[in-house]
N, C-alpha and C positions, 0 to 999 in steps of 0.2 A: 412526576410522570412515571407510571409503572411500565414494565415491559409490554403489557397488553395494549398500551397506547400506540404502539408502532405497528405498521403493516408488515415489515420485514425485520429480521435480525440478521446482520451480517458481521462476520469477524474478519478484520483486516489486520495483517501483520506487516510491519515495516522491517525490511532487512537491508543489510549493507554494512560497510565497515564502520567502526567507531568514529565518531566525530564528523560524519557527513551531514548531520542535521536532522536525524529522524525524530528525536524527541521534540525539537523545535517545530517541526512540521505539525506534529500532533497538537502541541500547545497553541499554535497559531490558528488551529481550526476548532472553533468553539460552538459552531451552530448545531452540530449533531453531538449527542452525548458520546464521549470517547473515554476509554480506559487506557492509560499508558502504564504498562507494567515493565518499564525499562529496568535493567539491573538484574533480571532473573536469567539472563542469557548464559550464565555460567552453568546452569543445570541442564545438561544435555537432554534429559528425558522430558523436561518441560518444553524445551525448544522443539523437540520432535512432535509433541502433542500440539504445540502452536501451529506448526506446519500442517499437520493432519486436519485440524479443525478449521483452518483458514479458508474463507471464501475468496479472499483477494490478498495479493501480496504486492506491496509497494517496494520495489527494489530501488534503493537510493544510492546515488554516488554524489561526490562533490566535484563540480565542474572545474575547480581550481586544483584538483588533486588527481594526477594521472594514476597513482596507485589504486585509488578507490574505484576507478574505472576498470583498471586491469584485473581487479579481483572479481568482476561481474561473472565471468564464466564459472568461477568456483561457487558463487551463490546460486547460479543456475543449476549446477550439479546437485546442490542441496535440495533445491526445489524439486528436481526430478526424483530425488531419492525419497523425500519425506512428504511432499504435498500431494493432495488428491489431484487427479488429472483434469478436473473441471475448474481448477483455481484460475481466477482472472489475475494476470500479472501486468503491472504497469511500471515502466522504467522512469525514474525521476532524477533529473540532473538538478541538484540544489545549489544554492549560493550564487545565483545570477547577479546579486548585488555586488559581487566581487569580480565582475566581468573582465576588468583589466588584468586580473590574475589568472584568467581562464587557461587551463592546460588541455582540456578536452573539447575539440571543436564540435559544434552542434550537429553538423552533418554526419560526423563519425558516429555519434551516439544514436542519431536517427536511423542510420544504416544498420547499426547493431540491433536496435529494437525491432526494426522491420524484419531482419533475418530471423529473429526469435519470436515473431508474431506478437510483440508486445506493443501496447500503447506507449507513447513517449511524451513527456512534458518537462519543461524546465521551470523551476520555482525559486523563490527567495523566501525562506521561512522568516528571515530577519525583517524583510519589508512587507511580508504577507502577499507577495506577488504570486498569483496563480494557485495559491494554497487552497482557497475555496473551490476553485475550478477543479483541482485535482480530486478532492473528495466528492464533490457533486457529480463529476463525470463518472467516477468510480461507482457511486451509488446508482446512477442511471444505468450503467452497464450491468451491474449486479441484478438490478430489478428486471432489466430486459431478459437476462439469462434465466432468472428465477421464473419469470412468466413463461418462458419456453420449457420450463421444468428441467433445465440442464443441471441445476444445482441440486444434487440428490442429498439433501441435508435437512434433517427435521427442523433445524434452527431457522431455516429460511421459509418455512411454510407461512402463507399469508395469515395474519392475525385476524380475529373477528373484527368487523367494522371496516368502513371504507373511508378513503379520502383524508386520512390523517397525515402525520409526519412522513416525509419521504421514506426514511429508514432509520434503523438504529445501527450505528457502526461502533463496534468494539475494536479498539486498536491496541496493539502491543508492538514492541520493537525488539529486534534481535541484532546484536553486534556480530 
């Protein structure tokens, strides 16, 4: 399938502390074509260009790790600094398969997400729970915004032809 076979091209960046499961989330989602360029987060200039060109950010933390949740405001500062202001941000609490080790209550995360006007979802990359929902919800939200011409990005212009694949999501992750 070539790029021309898609109606939209969206770039999604996964951000959050190391070890929260970003790469696993990407690997678990195979229905849409995804690029995972993990490991390049050492290069700050690349990181900044990822933010700038991202249509969506998946801010990820580990529900069993208080530290990963406490770092979220820092990640939000980065978003504010580097991302374009039309970016769609979704907060994801990963590792719900380890619910008995949960350190971050769902309500607390929901309140945090609501205060920041973010969508919120809990997932298990290990068990594939909600992973498909995460990416499909995101694709739908991006398409809705693109149709309203909110996304001012040449990459998201509708491709020729109609009624093809939902969208093309290109993903990378930042530790």
